[in-house]
Structure formats: structure tokens, C-alpha cells
N, C-alpha and C positions, 0 to 999 in steps of 0.2 A: 294695214287697207281696210279700208269700207267699202261700203255702197258708194257712199259719196264725200269726197275726202276735200279738203280745205288745202288751196294753194297759201304756205304760210306766207304772210307778210304782203300780201293782193289784197284787201279788204274783203269781199267775200266771195271770193271766186274759186268756185270748186269744179272737180272733174272727177268722171267715173265712167263706167261701161252704160250702156242700154236700159238695163234690167234698173241700175237704181233710179231712173224715172218713174217706177211702177210701185218703188216704195214709197207713196204720197205722203207718209206719214214723215219721213225723212227730208223728204223736199220742202213741206211745209215749213221744219223744224227749222229747216236752213235758212228760211227766207227768200229762197229762190223766187227769183222774180223773171228772169230772163232763160232760155234754152238755148245754146247752140251745139246743133247737131251736125255732125260730120261723118255720116256714114252713105252707102254706096243705095240706102232703098227708104221710102217713107219710113216713118217710126211713128205715124200715126196718132199725134199730140193732140189734136184737132178736137176729138171728139172727149177725152178725158180729160184733158189738159189745157180748156180755156182761156183760164184765167194769165197764163203765164205768155207771156210774148216768146216768138219761136224763131228763129232763123234756120235756114237749113241748107248747108253744102252737102250736094250730093259726091262723095269721092268714095273710090276703095282704101284698100289699105296695101298700094299700090306702089312701090319705087319711082313709077313713072308718074304718078298721078301728079298733078300740077296743083298745088295748095298756095303755094307761091302768088298766084293769081288773086286769093280772096283774102292774102293776110292783112289788108287795108281795111276794106270792108269788115272785116271781121273784127278788128281794132278798134274799131269805133261803135261797134255793135257791143261786144264787151264793154268798152268804156262809159258809153251809156247807161249799160244797167247796172252798173256799180255804184252810178251817180246816186247820191241822196239814200245811203243803204239800201239799195238793191242787191240782190244777190244773184250769181251765174254762173249756170250749171254748163260745163261742155262736155259731151259725151262724144264719143264712138260707139264701134260693137262690145270692144274689152277696155274701153280707157287706158290703152295704152301709147298707142301709136299717133292717131290721126287725131284723139281730142289734147296728146303732149304737145302735138307741133303747134296748133294754135294757143295753147296756154303760153309756149315758150316765145313764141311770135308777139303777143300781146305783152309780156312782162319785158320782152327786148325793147320793142316801140315806145313804151309807157316808163321803163325806167332805166333807159339806156344801158341795158346788161349784153355781155356777149351771149351765145347762143348756149352754150356750153354752162354760163354761171344762170342762167335762167331755167335749164335743164333740171339743173343741181337743187334750184331752187323747189321746181316742181314737183320733183323725185324726194324732198323732205317731207311732204303731204301725200303723194303717191307712189310709192318706190318701183311699183313696176313699170313707171314710163318711161319708152325706149323710141322715139320716131325709128319707124325703118330710115337705110342709108339714104335712100332718094331724097325723104324731108330732112334729113339731117345737113343735104348737100342744098337743101334750096333757103334753110336757117342758115347756113355760113353765107349764101349769095344773099340772102334779106339782112342781113349784119353789114355786110359792105354795101347795099341799098342805104342803108338807114345813116349810114356814116357820109356818104356824100349828100342825100337830104339833110340831112344836120349842116353839111359846108354850103346851103342853101342854094343846092342843085338840082331841084327835083328831075329835071331834066334829063341829067345824067343819072339818077337814079331808074329811070321809066327805061333810060336805053340800055341801061346793067338787066334788067329783065328781060329786054326784048332780045339783047345779046345771047342770054341763060336760055332762052325759051327756043332760040336756032340752033345753041350749038351743042344744046345737054345731052349727054347720053341716055341713049336707052336701050333698055335691055330685059333680060330676063332675071329673076332673083339671083341665078346662080351667078350670072355674071359678074350683076352687081356686087353679091358679097365676092367674086375672085379679084377686083377691080380694090376692093379697100384692100386683100390680103395684101395684092400690089405693093399700094402707096403706103401701108405700114412697115411692109419689107424693105421699102427706100430710106425707111427711117430710119 
């Protein structure tokens, strides 16, 4: 694992933590042209990195955070960045949860993978990747939404999102963990 880790078999798609951005020689060597920041504060890229295209999602690494609402826009942004040999760097604070969630969502959308398959692929390049339990739930919902959209039912996929938003679990970290433990015990 390095500062700027390549996601295998996905073109010039990279993932890492915030501080990798300040390793300008690595960013340049990787051919990165686009940055997707998924972090709860402004990474102040405008001054030092005005030559890079930048898309910023303000989000905390909290299982209650709704990243699912951003998947369509971030997938299109990543796809645009990878066209014509461009490179995309997705980062959060540590390059583990939020950024991994966005990379997984992109692989699911682009290559028709399950979220588990996409996460395995991301982890090949950056083994520490592990979206929090709430983000994994959102990736599972997204998987169902993509299946509906593939069957030419975008309205159904949007309805699935709205239903999840209305009925989703919200709680403290320990409540999420307890919920996962109970689910595993039922298996």
C-alpha cells in the first residue's frame, strides 16, 4: 500500500488518503487529471492544484451518511476523467472507507459487478479498504438499483432509493455493530 494506489483493471483509477495529494510528484507521475474528494472539510486544492479538475463531496465517515445519493454524479465524473487517458484519484481522509465506497460504486456501475466483487478488486490495489457498515448497506441497495435500472426501470431504481431513504436504519456506531452481529448470528 502506498500513497497513491492503483485500482487494478480499471484504467488509471487511483485511491488513497488526503495527504497523498500533497505528494505532487506522485500525482504527476500517475497522470492524475481529476480528483474526487469525499471528505467533510475543504481540502484546499484550489491554490496548489488549480491544474486538476476537482469534485468535492462533503461527507463524514459515519454509517448514517448518505453517499448513495452521490453515486450517479460521481460515477459520471470518474468515467469522464478516465476517458482519453486521464487519471482519477479518489480520496477521503485515510483512503479506506468513503473513497473505497465511491470506487466500488463506480466498478459496479461500469462493469456490472456485485459490491463484494468490486470491493475485492479495490482491495487488490489498496488492501486497507473497508467501507463502514452503513456504506456497505448502501452499496447493497445500489446493487439492487442497478439491477432495476438494467431492466429499463429507472423509475423503479429511484423509488428503491427513496424507500431506502425513508426506512433506513439510523443509529450510533455501536448500534450498527450490534445490528451486524445479530445478522451474522442468524446465518
